[in-house]
PAKEKE-114650 format. One line per field, with one value per residue (C-alpha): residue in three letters; chain; x, y, z. Coordinates in Angstrom, 2 decimals. Layout:
resn: (ALA ...)
chain: (A ...)
c1: (X ...)
c2: (Y ...)
c3: (Z ...)
This chain:
resn: (MET ASN ILE ILE ILE ALA GLY ALA GLY GLU VAL GLY PHE HIS LEU ALA LYS LEU LEU SER PHE GLU SER HIS ASN ILE THR LEU ILE ASP LYS ASP LYS ASP ARG LEU ILE TYR ALA ASP THR ARG LEU ASP ILE LYS THR LEU GLN ASP ASP ALA THR SER ILE LYS ALA LEU LYS GLU VAL ASN ILE ALA HIS THR ASP LEU PHE ILE ALA VAL THR SER SER GLU THR THR ASN ILE THR LEU CYS VAL LEU SER LYS ARG LEU GLY ALA LYS LYS THR ILE ALA ARG ILE ARG ASN SER GLU PHE THR LYS ASN LYS ASP GLU ILE ASN PHE LYS GLU LEU GLY ILE ASP GLU LEU ILE SER THR GLU GLU LEU ALA THR ASN GLU ILE LYS LEU LEU LEU GLU LYS GLY ALA PHE HIS ASP THR HIS GLU PHE GLU ASN GLY ALA LEU ILE MET VAL GLY ILE ILE MET SER LYS SER ALA PRO ILE LEU GLY LEU THR VAL LYS LYS ALA ALA ALA THR PHE THR ASP ILE HIS PHE ILE PRO VAL ALA ILE GLN HIS TYR LYS SER GLN GLN THR ILE ILE PRO ARG GLY ASN THR VAL PHE GLU ALA LYS ASP GLN VAL TYR PHE ILE THR THR PRO GLU GLY VAL ASP GLU ILE GLN LYS LEU SER GLY THR SER SER LYS ALA ILE LYS ASN VAL MET ILE ALA GLY GLY SER GLU ILE GLY LYS ARG THR ALA ILE GLU LEU CYS ASP LYS ASN LEU ASN VAL LYS LEU ILE GLU TYR ASN LYS ALA ARG ALA ILE GLU LEU ALA GLU ARG LEU PRO ASN ALA LEU VAL ILE TYR GLY ASP CYS ARG ASP VAL GLU LEU LEU ASP ASN GLU ASN VAL ASP GLU MET ASP ALA PHE ILE ALA VAL THR GLY ARG SER GLU THR ASN ILE MET SER CYS LEU VAL ALA LYS SER LYS GLY VAL LYS ARG THR ILE ALA LEU VAL GLN ASN ILE ASP TYR PHE LYS LEU SER LYS SER ILE GLY ILE ASP THR LEU ILE ASN LYS LYS LEU LEU ALA ALA ASN SER ILE PHE ARG TYR ILE ARG ARG GLY GLU VAL LEU GLU MET THR ILE LEU ASN ASN VAL ASN ALA GLU ILE LEU GLU PHE LYS THR HIS GLU ASP SER LYS ILE THR LYS LYS LYS ILE ALA ASP LEU ASN PHE PRO ARG ASN ALA ILE ILE GLY GLY VAL ILE ARG GLY LYS GLU GLY LEU ILE PRO LEU GLY ASP PHE GLN ILE GLN LYS ASP ASP LYS VAL VAL VAL CYS CYS LEU PRO ASP THR ILE SER LYS VAL GLU LYS PHE PHE ASN)
chain: (A A A A A A A A A A A A A A A A A A A A A A A A A A A A A A A A A A A A A A A A A A A A A A A A A A A A A A A A A A A A A A A A A A A A A A A A A A A A A A A A A A A A A A A A A A A A A A A A A A A A A A A A A A A A A A A A A A A A A A A A A A A A A A A A A A A A A A A A A A A A A A A A A A A A A A A A A A A A A A A A A A A A A A A A A A A A A A A A A A A A A A A A A A A A A A A A A A A A A A A A A A A A A A A A A A A A A A A A A A A A A A A A A A A A A A A A A A A A A A A A A A A A A A A A A A A A A A A A A A A A A A A A A A A A A A A A A A A A A A A A A A A A A A A A A A A A A A A A A A A A A A A A A A A A A A A A A A A A A A A A A A A A A A A A A A A A A A A A A A A A A A A A A A A A A A A A A A A A A A A A A A A A A A A A A A A A A A A A A A A A A A A A A A A A A A A A A A A A A A A A A A A A A A A A A A A A A A A A A A A A A A A A A A A A A A A A A A A A A A A A A A A A A A A A A)
c1: (41.63 41.27 40.26 39.62 37.80 37.98 35.08 31.49 30.52 29.50 32.97 33.44 29.91 30.18 33.47 31.94 28.91 31.07 32.92 29.66 29.90 33.13 34.28 36.56 36.57 35.49 35.51 34.06 35.08 33.34 32.36 28.88 26.49 23.75 26.13 27.25 23.67 22.80 25.77 25.29 21.65 22.44 25.82 27.44 30.35 31.69 31.40 33.09 31.90 35.07 37.65 39.82 42.85 42.66 45.49 43.33 40.56 42.99 44.32 40.75 40.10 43.34 45.32 48.48 46.88 45.24 45.99 44.60 43.75 41.70 41.26 38.37 37.11 36.19 39.52 42.68 44.80 43.00 43.41 47.15 47.55 45.52 47.64 50.89 49.59 48.19 51.40 53.41 50.99 51.37 48.96 50.41 49.06 47.49 45.49 44.60 41.93 43.13 41.93 45.21 46.49 49.95 50.48 50.01 52.10 55.03 54.63 57.93 59.86 58.26 58.19 54.94 55.66 58.50 55.96 53.67 51.22 51.27 48.71 47.17 43.78 42.88 39.14 39.54 42.20 40.09 37.05 39.07 40.55 37.08 35.70 38.65 38.25 34.50 35.11 37.80 35.35 32.48 29.92 30.00 28.33 30.83 34.42 37.48 40.97 43.08 46.88 47.13 44.46 45.55 41.92 39.04 35.64 32.88 29.18 26.72 22.98 21.90 20.39 17.22 19.35 22.04 22.82 23.10 19.56 17.63 20.80 22.11 25.66 26.73 25.01 26.46 29.97 29.45 27.99 30.59 33.86 37.32 35.70 37.80 35.37 33.07 29.83 30.16 26.98 23.53 20.51 17.41 15.34 13.08 14.55 16.46 18.06 21.70 22.52 25.95 25.49 25.92 25.76 21.95 21.50 19.71 20.62 17.56 16.91 17.80 19.78 22.49 25.48 29.00 31.86 35.50 37.50 40.98 41.67 40.85 37.46 36.15 35.07 33.56 31.36 30.10 29.14 27.44 25.54 24.27 25.90 28.37 31.06 31.35 34.71 34.44 35.83 33.65 33.10 31.25 32.09 29.70 31.54 35.04 35.70 39.06 37.62 36.34 39.70 41.69 39.33 39.64 43.44 43.44 41.05 42.85 46.08 44.31 43.43 39.71 37.61 36.60 34.08 33.85 30.99 31.61 29.02 31.51 32.95 36.29 36.78 35.87 38.52 41.09 40.28 40.46 44.03 44.99 43.26 44.48 43.36 39.78 36.94 35.84 32.32 30.95 27.36 24.86 25.02 21.26 20.48 18.94 19.43 23.15 23.54 21.78 24.00 27.08 25.82 25.32 23.58 26.95 28.67 29.70 29.78 28.47 30.14 28.59 30.90 29.63 29.41 25.65 24.25 20.89 22.57 24.65 21.64 19.44 22.10 22.80 19.09 18.93 21.97 20.37 17.17 19.30 20.68 23.99 24.77 27.11 26.28 28.21 27.12 29.00 26.68 27.36 24.61 25.49 21.75 21.58 24.23 21.78 19.42 21.39 19.43 16.01 16.57 18.05 21.74 24.37 26.70 26.68 29.98 30.51 33.99 33.32 32.35 35.46 37.56 35.87 36.47 40.11 40.64 38.71 41.30 43.60 41.00 40.11 41.52 43.80 45.96 43.45 45.03 41.92 38.20 35.27 31.54 29.50 27.31 23.57 23.94 24.57 27.90 31.62 34.70 37.91 41.41 43.34 46.94 47.52 50.33 51.67 49.15 46.08 43.27 42.31 45.59 44.99 42.38 41.04 38.33 35.54 36.54 36.95 33.38 33.52 30.57 27.41 27.10 30.65 32.49 36.13 36.15 39.81 43.40 46.49 49.66 52.75 51.46 49.00 45.25 43.56 39.87 39.75 37.29 36.47 39.62 41.93 44.39 45.23 48.86 50.93 51.42 48.49 46.21 42.61 39.60 36.43 32.87 30.55 27.56 28.49 27.34 29.60 32.85 33.97 33.54 35.56 38.39 38.95 40.12 42.97 44.06)
c2: (-154.60 -150.80 -149.56 -146.02 -145.45 -141.98 -141.44 -142.51 -142.90 -146.24 -147.79 -146.69 -147.66 -151.04 -151.78 -150.85 -153.02 -156.04 -155.56 -155.58 -159.37 -159.18 -157.66 -154.87 -151.33 -149.25 -145.46 -143.75 -140.13 -137.80 -134.15 -135.07 -135.29 -137.12 -139.87 -140.43 -140.49 -143.08 -145.27 -144.74 -145.84 -149.04 -150.17 -150.76 -148.35 -145.02 -141.95 -138.56 -135.57 -133.74 -133.15 -136.27 -134.25 -132.41 -133.59 -132.70 -134.99 -137.84 -137.54 -137.47 -140.92 -142.24 -142.58 -143.51 -146.84 -147.66 -151.01 -150.04 -146.67 -146.76 -143.62 -144.01 -140.47 -139.33 -137.45 -139.47 -136.47 -136.39 -140.15 -140.01 -137.06 -138.85 -141.98 -140.00 -138.07 -141.16 -143.15 -140.28 -140.12 -143.82 -145.88 -149.35 -149.89 -147.53 -148.06 -145.35 -145.57 -143.90 -143.32 -142.77 -146.21 -144.74 -144.80 -148.59 -149.21 -147.27 -148.08 -150.00 -147.12 -144.45 -146.62 -145.36 -147.29 -144.88 -142.08 -143.87 -145.61 -149.39 -150.24 -148.46 -149.53 -148.28 -148.60 -148.09 -150.78 -153.24 -152.61 -152.99 -156.28 -157.52 -156.73 -158.38 -161.54 -161.68 -161.50 -164.19 -166.53 -165.68 -168.28 -167.06 -164.03 -163.83 -164.99 -164.58 -166.08 -167.19 -167.32 -166.44 -168.93 -172.00 -172.04 -170.18 -169.21 -169.09 -168.30 -169.71 -170.14 -173.76 -174.35 -176.44 -178.86 -179.31 -183.05 -182.72 -181.37 -183.38 -184.94 -184.38 -183.07 -186.53 -188.31 -185.87 -186.47 -190.26 -190.03 -187.67 -189.03 -187.45 -184.17 -181.02 -178.70 -178.37 -176.34 -173.86 -171.75 -172.17 -169.92 -171.55 -169.69 -167.02 -167.67 -165.15 -167.83 -168.74 -172.40 -173.79 -177.13 -180.54 -184.04 -184.09 -180.67 -181.03 -179.08 -177.41 -175.52 -171.81 -172.29 -169.72 -171.88 -170.91 -173.38 -173.51 -175.23 -175.90 -174.49 -177.81 -177.87 -174.73 -176.59 -179.38 -176.89 -175.39 -178.83 -180.00 -176.73 -176.90 -173.64 -172.81 -170.16 -168.21 -166.63 -162.86 -160.90 -157.81 -155.51 -152.22 -149.97 -147.23 -144.45 -143.06 -142.90 -143.99 -147.50 -147.37 -146.18 -148.77 -151.56 -150.51 -150.55 -154.02 -155.48 -153.93 -155.45 -158.84 -158.07 -157.67 -155.37 -152.49 -149.70 -147.01 -144.51 -141.24 -138.48 -135.64 -134.41 -133.19 -136.45 -138.45 -136.61 -137.17 -140.89 -141.26 -139.97 -142.22 -145.36 -145.82 -149.47 -148.77 -147.03 -144.08 -142.78 -139.43 -139.94 -141.05 -144.74 -144.67 -143.65 -146.78 -145.49 -144.90 -148.38 -149.87 -147.87 -149.18 -152.78 -153.44 -156.70 -158.02 -157.42 -160.35 -158.12 -154.70 -152.92 -149.76 -147.71 -144.13 -142.05 -142.69 -146.01 -145.45 -144.78 -147.93 -150.05 -148.66 -148.99 -152.59 -153.41 -151.92 -154.00 -157.10 -156.47 -156.36 -159.83 -159.09 -162.17 -160.58 -157.34 -155.71 -152.50 -150.35 -149.11 -146.61 -147.70 -150.88 -151.57 -152.26 -154.93 -157.70 -156.94 -157.88 -161.04 -159.57 -156.60 -158.67 -157.71 -160.43 -158.73 -155.54 -154.34 -151.71 -150.28 -149.21 -152.76 -154.08 -151.62 -152.63 -156.32 -155.66 -153.65 -156.10 -158.85 -156.73 -156.72 -160.37 -162.41 -165.28 -164.76 -163.84 -163.48 -162.78 -162.25 -161.61 -161.20 -163.21 -161.42 -161.68 -164.09 -163.64 -165.42 -164.65 -166.47 -166.10 -167.44 -168.26 -169.27 -171.94 -172.11 -174.85 -174.28 -173.84 -176.03 -176.94 -178.86 -181.24 -183.56 -184.70 -182.45 -184.92 -184.95 -181.19 -180.37 -177.45 -174.98 -176.08 -172.78 -172.97 -175.22 -175.77 -175.29 -175.70 -175.86 -174.39 -176.28 -174.66 -173.50 -176.37 -176.02 -179.02 -179.91 -181.56 -184.27 -185.54 -187.63 -184.71 -183.47 -179.76 -178.95 -176.05 -173.25 -174.43 -171.73 -172.69 -171.24 -171.21 -170.14 -169.20 -167.15 -163.81 -164.75 -167.83 -166.01 -165.68 -169.43 -170.19 -167.87 -169.85 -172.79 -170.66 -168.61)
c3: (-31.55 -31.45 -34.91 -36.11 -39.41 -40.93 -43.30 -42.62 -46.27 -47.75 -47.44 -43.84 -42.84 -44.56 -42.80 -39.47 -40.24 -41.08 -37.82 -35.86 -35.86 -33.86 -30.57 -31.82 -30.44 -33.43 -33.69 -36.75 -37.49 -39.92 -40.20 -41.46 -38.50 -40.44 -41.54 -37.96 -36.64 -39.30 -38.26 -34.54 -34.57 -36.50 -35.20 -31.83 -32.34 -31.10 -33.29 -33.33 -35.36 -36.27 -38.98 -38.90 -40.00 -36.67 -34.43 -31.45 -32.76 -33.36 -29.83 -28.53 -30.04 -28.49 -31.73 -29.81 -28.80 -32.13 -33.76 -37.16 -38.72 -41.94 -44.03 -46.50 -47.03 -50.55 -50.88 -51.50 -50.47 -47.12 -46.71 -47.34 -44.96 -42.27 -42.45 -42.20 -39.17 -37.49 -37.87 -36.42 -33.49 -32.69 -34.82 -35.41 -38.95 -41.49 -44.69 -47.22 -49.89 -53.10 -56.66 -58.50 -59.51 -60.17 -56.42 -56.23 -59.36 -57.92 -54.22 -54.04 -55.62 -53.45 -50.29 -48.77 -45.57 -44.87 -45.08 -42.65 -45.01 -44.67 -47.37 -50.37 -51.74 -55.25 -55.88 -59.63 -59.88 -57.88 -60.09 -63.30 -62.12 -61.17 -64.64 -66.36 -64.30 -64.96 -68.70 -68.56 -66.81 -69.15 -67.99 -64.39 -62.78 -59.93 -59.60 -57.39 -57.60 -54.65 -54.84 -58.55 -59.55 -57.55 -56.38 -58.01 -56.64 -59.27 -59.04 -61.55 -62.16 -62.63 -66.07 -66.47 -68.51 -65.83 -65.43 -61.63 -61.12 -58.55 -57.18 -53.68 -53.30 -52.12 -55.03 -57.56 -56.23 -56.46 -59.97 -61.40 -60.07 -60.30 -59.25 -58.88 -57.09 -54.11 -53.72 -50.86 -51.00 -52.54 -52.80 -54.25 -56.86 -55.34 -51.89 -49.78 -47.59 -48.16 -47.57 -46.76 -48.55 -46.98 -48.48 -48.50 -50.16 -53.51 -56.66 -58.21 -61.45 -61.32 -58.09 -57.58 -56.65 -55.64 -56.09 -55.07 -57.78 -59.09 -62.59 -64.27 -62.54 -64.27 -67.43 -65.30 -63.46 -66.72 -68.05 -64.85 -64.45 -68.04 -69.14 -71.86 -72.13 -75.35 -76.04 -75.64 -78.56 -79.00 -76.00 -75.64 -72.67 -71.60 -69.79 -70.16 -66.43 -65.04 -64.73 -68.31 -69.61 -67.65 -68.72 -72.37 -72.14 -70.51 -73.10 -76.08 -74.78 -75.04 -78.68 -78.04 -80.21 -77.94 -78.46 -75.77 -75.53 -73.67 -73.11 -72.50 -75.82 -74.42 -72.52 -75.65 -77.69 -74.94 -74.76 -78.54 -78.39 -75.45 -76.78 -80.36 -80.46 -79.32 -81.15 -79.00 -79.70 -78.51 -77.41 -74.76 -73.88 -73.12 -76.71 -78.24 -81.80 -81.11 -79.68 -82.72 -85.10 -83.29 -83.58 -79.89 -80.85 -82.09 -78.75 -76.55 -73.48 -72.43 -69.50 -68.04 -65.82 -66.02 -62.85 -62.49 -61.26 -62.97 -66.32 -65.98 -65.08 -67.86 -70.57 -69.51 -69.67 -73.18 -74.20 -72.67 -74.65 -77.81 -77.13 -75.42 -73.30 -70.75 -68.95 -66.10 -64.38 -61.89 -59.13 -56.36 -53.97 -52.07 -51.67 -55.43 -55.07 -54.14 -57.01 -60.13 -60.93 -60.16 -62.47 -65.30 -65.24 -65.02 -62.55 -60.51 -59.09 -56.43 -56.05 -52.46 -51.53 -53.30 -51.29 -48.03 -48.76 -49.58 -46.39 -44.24 -44.46 -42.28 -39.54 -39.22 -36.40 -37.36 -40.42 -43.10 -46.54 -48.63 -48.16 -50.46 -50.01 -52.49 -55.03 -54.24 -51.29 -47.60 -47.25 -47.15 -48.35 -46.39 -46.95 -43.77 -43.30 -40.66 -38.12 -35.87 -33.09 -35.31 -34.04 -37.60 -38.10 -35.19 -36.75 -40.08 -41.49 -40.70 -37.02 -36.52 -35.42 -37.84 -37.57 -39.39 -41.29 -42.65 -45.06 -46.03 -49.79 -50.66 -49.47 -51.10 -50.20 -51.66 -55.04 -55.56 -55.05 -53.45 -52.96 -49.51 -48.48 -45.00 -44.57 -45.49 -42.86 -42.99 -42.17 -40.85 -43.42 -45.55 -46.93 -46.29 -48.14 -46.03 -46.92 -44.07 -43.06 -41.44 -37.93 -37.99 -38.78 -35.15 -34.64 -37.77 -36.73 -33.53 -35.65 -37.02 -33.98)
């Protein structure tokens, strides 16, 4: 596949990095020479230093024979313009990263495809949805829904009181029958190695474990992992950014008590007018006295979404020290993403990484419907749709010779989520959720081609 990525920032670089595991022809365009040198010395891709809106530059990278054009510069206006130009010049499919969520809400009315834009990715909308889902599944530090919740991925830390500690996966399944979930990735405490579990893998205290489950399995996982989920009612949001505003609106609509702290006075006044059901406070979210005065210790969750990663991390750590059980911080630097547990914050989210994950499903071979990279571990979860000739439909799961560093976590048949065991036969048009290590992805895809 010939792919052109416009924008060598963190989203563009991360996309190119993910693609380094596969044999696509990647060209990265950016005006910033240093960004391109950084990418060129680390990735096996082509680079071009130029203005991507230049028709001459687009022709130079053979836009007429491009399968996918991805515009992920920092300017949504530039991204939209690039997609329109690229489609006119022959690109088969185009994707634009945007900030204004009104575009995605009204995409059917406006019909962006007619303009030449096949897909719109709103980073703010993705981040807001991620926060909302994390709060809904309060006991978990990472979560993702497939097909409107038919299957759910959850990440959790094993408590020292978990009843499955010391048991192998096989023994746990035999002990706790009528099970509705399967473990798909484990990282032992103080280890950097991600394990795709098998029957002889042992659950240990403080393990970071990812499960695929049906909706009824969520409570089972909490019980077996020794954790409990407290209903979230009181939420404090640090930062009146677009994400902060959208999150406040969503939570107020669910009748939660929301306090929002904004450092800019004019923005605070504006938000107070637009958020009549939330308490908007003008002040610095790092101010410990302010947080104490606003009863941060009574909050069920603290969400920091200012424009500065350091501010978000520090304010979450202050909230954590005051006894807040659930902390979520927005960070700009993808390198911070793997550090949430070591620095004491429950979940870090990165809107650029969310955008890259959302875009990446259009690049995978086979028919990939969804993909997500797991928080803090080196593994990915992908949702494939099978067809009549898919190799994976020819035998029962136990007889497939599926890659060792991959596991089939769930199957969606129609609208029903199923947890498959070894004697399960996958069928045409099933949607299959797979967890695997990055270097195994190409092997997994061959089962769905």
